[in-house]
Backbone as XML, in Angstrom:
<?xml version="1.0"?>
<chain id="A" units="angstrom">
  <residue number="1" name="UNK">
    <atom name="N" x="-10.603" y="-21.250" z="38.015"/>
    <atom name="CA" x="-10.124" y="-20.984" z="36.669"/>
    <atom name="C" x="-10.454" y="-22.182" z="35.785"/>
  </residue>
  <residue number="2" name="UNK">
    <atom name="N" x="-11.235" y="-21.989" z="34.757"/>
    <atom name="CA" x="-11.636" y="-23.121" z="33.925"/>
    <atom name="C" x="-10.504" y="-23.653" z="33.052"/>
  </residue>
  <residue number="3" name="UNK">
    <atom name="N" x="-9.468" y="-22.862" z="32.818"/>
    <atom name="CA" x="-8.360" y="-23.326" z="31.989"/>
    <atom name="C" x="-7.618" y="-24.491" z="32.643"/>
  </residue>
  <residue number="4" name="UNK">
    <atom name="N" x="-7.631" y="-24.548" z="33.956"/>
    <atom name="CA" x="-6.885" y="-25.576" z="34.653"/>
    <atom name="C" x="-7.662" y="-26.879" z="34.795"/>
  </residue>
  <residue number="5" name="UNK">
    <atom name="N" x="-8.909" y="-26.867" z="34.432"/>
    <atom name="CA" x="-9.708" y="-28.067" z="34.518"/>
    <atom name="C" x="-9.645" y="-28.806" z="33.173"/>
  </residue>
  <residue number="6" name="UNK">
    <atom name="N" x="-8.896" y="-29.905" z="33.073"/>
    <atom name="CA" x="-8.738" y="-30.577" z="31.781"/>
    <atom name="C" x="-9.869" y="-31.536" z="31.451"/>
  </residue>
  <residue number="7" name="UNK">
    <atom name="N" x="-10.870" y="-31.595" z="32.294"/>
    <atom name="CA" x="-11.909" y="-32.589" z="32.114"/>
    <atom name="C" x="-12.617" y="-32.495" z="30.758"/>
  </residue>
  <residue number="8" name="UNK">
    <atom name="N" x="-13.236" y="-31.397" z="30.350"/>
    <atom name="CA" x="-13.898" y="-31.429" z="29.040"/>
    <atom name="C" x="-12.929" y="-31.258" z="27.876"/>
  </residue>
  <residue number="9" name="UNK">
    <atom name="N" x="-11.846" y="-30.508" z="28.087"/>
    <atom name="CA" x="-10.966" y="-30.165" z="26.970"/>
    <atom name="C" x="-10.096" y="-31.338" z="26.544"/>
  </residue>
  <residue number="10" name="UNK">
    <atom name="N" x="-9.726" y="-32.151" z="27.473"/>
    <atom name="CA" x="-8.913" y="-33.305" z="27.104"/>
    <atom name="C" x="-9.712" y="-34.273" z="26.243"/>
  </residue>
  <residue number="11" name="UNK">
    <atom name="N" x="-10.944" y="-34.484" z="26.571"/>
    <atom name="CA" x="-11.806" y="-35.366" z="25.776"/>
    <atom name="C" x="-12.028" y="-34.797" z="24.377"/>
  </residue>
  <residue number="12" name="UNK">
    <atom name="N" x="-12.215" y="-33.505" z="24.278"/>
    <atom name="CA" x="-12.403" y="-32.872" z="22.965"/>
    <atom name="C" x="-11.125" y="-32.992" z="22.139"/>
  </residue>
  <residue number="13" name="UNK">
    <atom name="N" x="-9.974" y="-32.736" z="22.752"/>
    <atom name="CA" x="-8.713" y="-32.848" z="22.026"/>
    <atom name="C" x="-8.455" y="-34.284" z="21.579"/>
  </residue>
  <residue number="14" name="UNK">
    <atom name="N" x="-8.702" y="-35.227" z="22.446"/>
    <atom name="CA" x="-8.486" y="-36.625" z="22.108"/>
    <atom name="C" x="-9.420" y="-37.075" z="20.988"/>
  </residue>
  <residue number="15" name="UNK">
    <atom name="N" x="-10.659" y="-36.677" z="21.040"/>
    <atom name="CA" x="-11.612" y="-37.020" z="19.981"/>
    <atom name="C" x="-11.213" y="-36.384" z="18.657"/>
  </residue>
  <residue number="16" name="UNK">
    <atom name="N" x="-10.757" y="-35.164" z="18.689"/>
    <atom name="CA" x="-10.340" y="-34.476" z="17.467"/>
    <atom name="C" x="-9.135" y="-35.163" z="16.840"/>
  </residue>
  <residue number="17" name="UNK">
    <atom name="N" x="-8.126" y="-35.497" z="17.644"/>
    <atom name="CA" x="-6.940" y="-36.136" z="17.105"/>
    <atom name="C" x="-7.237" y="-37.536" z="16.574"/>
  </residue>
  <residue number="18" name="UNK">
    <atom name="N" x="-8.070" y="-38.256" z="17.243"/>
    <atom name="CA" x="-8.434" y="-39.588" z="16.742"/>
    <atom name="C" x="-9.218" y="-39.495" z="15.440"/>
  </residue>
  <residue number="19" name="UNK">
    <atom name="N" x="-10.109" y="-38.534" z="15.349"/>
    <atom name="CA" x="-10.853" y="-38.338" z="14.108"/>
    <atom name="C" x="-9.917" y="-37.962" z="12.968"/>
  </residue>
  <residue number="20" name="UNK">
    <atom name="N" x="-9.009" y="-37.053" z="13.237"/>
    <atom name="CA" x="-8.077" y="-36.637" z="12.189"/>
    <atom name="C" x="-7.167" y="-37.776" z="11.743"/>
  </residue>
  <residue number="21" name="UNK">
    <atom name="N" x="-6.629" y="-38.499" z="12.686"/>
    <atom name="CA" x="-5.633" y="-39.499" z="12.316"/>
    <atom name="C" x="-6.240" y="-40.805" z="11.819"/>
  </residue>
  <residue number="22" name="UNK">
    <atom name="N" x="-7.439" y="-41.145" z="12.227"/>
    <atom name="CA" x="-8.010" y="-42.429" z="11.816"/>
    <atom name="C" x="-8.994" y="-42.328" z="10.664"/>
  </residue>
  <residue number="23" name="UNK">
    <atom name="N" x="-9.615" y="-41.197" z="10.487"/>
    <atom name="CA" x="-10.649" y="-41.084" z="9.457"/>
    <atom name="C" x="-10.221" y="-40.142" z="8.327"/>
  </residue>
  <residue number="24" name="UNK">
    <atom name="N" x="-9.830" y="-38.937" z="8.683"/>
    <atom name="CA" x="-9.577" y="-37.923" z="7.658"/>
    <atom name="C" x="-8.238" y="-38.138" z="6.963"/>
  </residue>
  <residue number="25" name="UNK">
    <atom name="N" x="-7.208" y="-38.470" z="7.689"/>
    <atom name="CA" x="-5.878" y="-38.612" z="7.090"/>
    <atom name="C" x="-5.815" y="-39.716" z="6.030"/>
  </residue>
  <residue number="26" name="UNK">
    <atom name="N" x="-6.355" y="-40.922" z="6.242"/>
    <atom name="CA" x="-6.314" y="-41.919" z="5.167"/>
    <atom name="C" x="-7.088" y="-41.499" z="3.920"/>
  </residue>
  <residue number="27" name="UNK">
    <atom name="N" x="-8.161" y="-40.750" z="4.091"/>
    <atom name="CA" x="-8.909" y="-40.272" z="2.932"/>
    <atom name="C" x="-8.094" y="-39.265" z="2.131"/>
  </residue>
  <residue number="28" name="UNK">
    <atom name="N" x="-7.390" y="-38.387" z="2.824"/>
    <atom name="CA" x="-6.577" y="-37.389" z="2.134"/>
    <atom name="C" x="-5.384" y="-38.054" z="1.451"/>
  </residue>
  <residue number="29" name="UNK">
    <atom name="N" x="-4.754" y="-39.016" z="2.113"/>
    <atom name="CA" x="-3.578" y="-39.660" z="1.545"/>
    <atom name="C" x="-3.912" y="-40.585" z="0.383"/>
  </residue>
  <residue number="30" name="UNK">
    <atom name="N" x="-5.156" y="-40.941" z="0.222"/>
    <atom name="CA" x="-5.515" y="-41.831" z="-0.880"/>
    <atom name="C" x="-5.630" y="-41.094" z="-2.210"/>
  </residue>
  <residue number="31" name="UNK">
    <atom name="N" x="-5.705" y="-39.777" z="-2.184"/>
    <atom name="CA" x="-5.800" y="-39.015" z="-3.423"/>
    <atom name="C" x="-4.478" y="-39.062" z="-4.179"/>
  </residue>
  <residue number="32" name="UNK">
    <atom name="N" x="-4.574" y="-39.113" z="-5.479"/>
    <atom name="CA" x="-3.377" y="-39.058" z="-6.310"/>
    <atom name="C" x="-3.063" y="-37.604" z="-6.620"/>
  </residue>
  <residue number="33" name="UNK">
    <atom name="N" x="-1.812" y="-37.258" z="-6.661"/>
    <atom name="CA" x="-1.486" y="-35.872" z="-6.996"/>
    <atom name="C" x="-1.807" y="-35.590" z="-8.456"/>
  </residue>
  <residue number="34" name="UNK">
    <atom name="N" x="-2.196" y="-34.382" z="-8.744"/>
    <atom name="CA" x="-2.567" y="-34.036" z="-10.116"/>
    <atom name="C" x="-1.349" y="-33.884" z="-11.012"/>
  </residue>
  <residue number="35" name="UNK">
    <atom name="N" x="-0.229" y="-33.470" z="-10.448"/>
    <atom name="CA" x="1.004" y="-33.322" z="-11.215"/>
    <atom name="C" x="2.056" y="-34.260" z="-10.635"/>
  </residue>
  <residue number="36" name="UNK">
    <atom name="N" x="2.177" y="-35.454" z="-11.181"/>
    <atom name="CA" x="3.176" y="-36.366" z="-10.619"/>
    <atom name="C" x="4.595" y="-35.866" z="-10.878"/>
  </residue>
  <residue number="37" name="UNK">
    <atom name="N" x="5.453" y="-36.210" z="-9.992"/>
    <atom name="CA" x="6.845" y="-35.779" z="-10.087"/>
    <atom name="C" x="7.564" y="-36.646" z="-11.116"/>
  </residue>
  <residue number="38" name="UNK">
    <atom name="N" x="8.292" y="-35.993" z="-11.995"/>
    <atom name="CA" x="9.070" y="-36.703" z="-13.009"/>
    <atom name="C" x="10.549" y="-36.509" z="-12.706"/>
  </residue>
  <residue number="39" name="UNK">
    <atom name="N" x="11.300" y="-37.544" z="-12.965"/>
    <atom name="CA" x="12.736" y="-37.433" z="-12.776"/>
    <atom name="C" x="13.335" y="-36.649" z="-13.929"/>
  </residue>
  <residue number="40" name="UNK">
    <atom name="N" x="14.032" y="-35.611" z="-13.583"/>
    <atom name="CA" x="14.702" y="-34.812" z="-14.595"/>
    <atom name="C" x="16.180" y="-35.155" z="-14.575"/>
  </residue>
  <residue number="41" name="UNK">
    <atom name="N" x="16.796" y="-35.169" z="-15.729"/>
    <atom name="CA" x="18.240" y="-35.433" z="-15.723"/>
    <atom name="C" x="18.973" y="-34.272" z="-15.056"/>
  </residue>
  <residue number="42" name="UNK">
    <atom name="N" x="19.916" y="-34.632" z="-14.245"/>
    <atom name="CA" x="20.656" y="-33.589" z="-13.544"/>
    <atom name="C" x="21.678" y="-32.967" z="-14.484"/>
  </residue>
  <residue number="43" name="UNK">
    <atom name="N" x="21.700" y="-31.671" z="-14.494"/>
    <atom name="CA" x="22.653" y="-30.946" z="-15.335"/>
    <atom name="C" x="23.624" y="-30.223" z="-14.419"/>
  </residue>
  <residue number="44" name="UNK">
    <atom name="N" x="24.879" y="-30.275" z="-14.790"/>
    <atom name="CA" x="25.888" y="-29.579" z="-14.004"/>
    <atom name="C" x="26.006" y="-28.148" z="-14.515"/>
  </residue>
  <residue number="45" name="UNK">
    <atom name="N" x="26.002" y="-27.241" z="-13.606"/>
    <atom name="CA" x="26.173" y="-25.842" z="-13.981"/>
    <atom name="C" x="27.642" y="-25.487" z="-13.848"/>
  </residue>
  <residue number="46" name="UNK">
    <atom name="N" x="28.097" y="-24.706" z="-14.786"/>
    <atom name="CA" x="29.488" y="-24.274" z="-14.747"/>
    <atom name="C" x="29.587" y="-23.011" z="-13.908"/>
  </residue>
  <residue number="47" name="UNK">
    <atom name="N" x="30.446" y="-23.071" z="-12.951"/>
    <atom name="CA" x="30.648" y="-21.900" z="-12.103"/>
    <atom name="C" x="31.952" y="-21.224" z="-12.483"/>
  </residue>
  <residue number="48" name="UNK">
    <atom name="N" x="31.929" y="-19.930" z="-12.414"/>
    <atom name="CA" x="33.123" y="-19.137" z="-12.726"/>
    <atom name="C" x="33.556" y="-18.419" z="-11.458"/>
  </residue>
  <residue number="49" name="UNK">
    <atom name="N" x="34.829" y="-18.440" z="-11.163"/>
    <atom name="CA" x="35.272" y="-17.747" z="-9.945"/>
    <atom name="C" x="35.121" y="-16.236" z="-10.099"/>
  </residue>
  <residue number="50" name="UNK">
    <atom name="N" x="34.827" y="-15.631" z="-9.006"/>
    <atom name="CA" x="34.661" y="-14.190" z="-9.001"/>
    <atom name="C" x="36.030" y="-13.537" z="-8.921"/>
  </residue>
  <residue number="51" name="UNK">
    <atom name="N" x="36.242" y="-12.574" z="-9.797"/>
    <atom name="CA" x="37.523" y="-11.848" z="-9.735"/>
    <atom name="C" x="37.290" y="-10.551" z="-8.974"/>
  </residue>
  <residue number="52" name="UNK">
    <atom name="N" x="38.024" y="-10.434" z="-7.883"/>
    <atom name="CA" x="37.851" y="-9.243" z="-7.073"/>
    <atom name="C" x="38.665" y="-8.100" z="-7.658"/>
  </residue>
  <residue number="53" name="UNK">
    <atom name="N" x="38.098" y="-6.912" z="-7.722"/>
    <atom name="CA" x="38.804" y="-5.806" z="-8.395"/>
    <atom name="C" x="40.043" y="-5.318" z="-7.647"/>
  </residue>
  <residue number="54" name="UNK">
    <atom name="N" x="40.156" y="-5.581" z="-6.337"/>
    <atom name="CA" x="41.280" y="-5.052" z="-5.591"/>
    <atom name="C" x="42.430" y="-6.046" z="-5.457"/>
  </residue>
  <residue number="55" name="UNK">
    <atom name="N" x="42.312" y="-7.211" z="-6.101"/>
    <atom name="CA" x="43.433" y="-8.148" z="-6.000"/>
    <atom name="C" x="44.201" y="-8.235" z="-7.281"/>
  </residue>
</chain>
């Protein structure tokens, strides 16, 4: 059963993860977002209690 032989697949997985984490991820994280987050003032909402018709 070739699934149980980790010889070629482990090397492929390790190479893929190293490529993603060492090369691609820093390039992606260096981009600036197009819509920066702005702090909005927090507004309190007024809640009204629900009146149940049977009470």
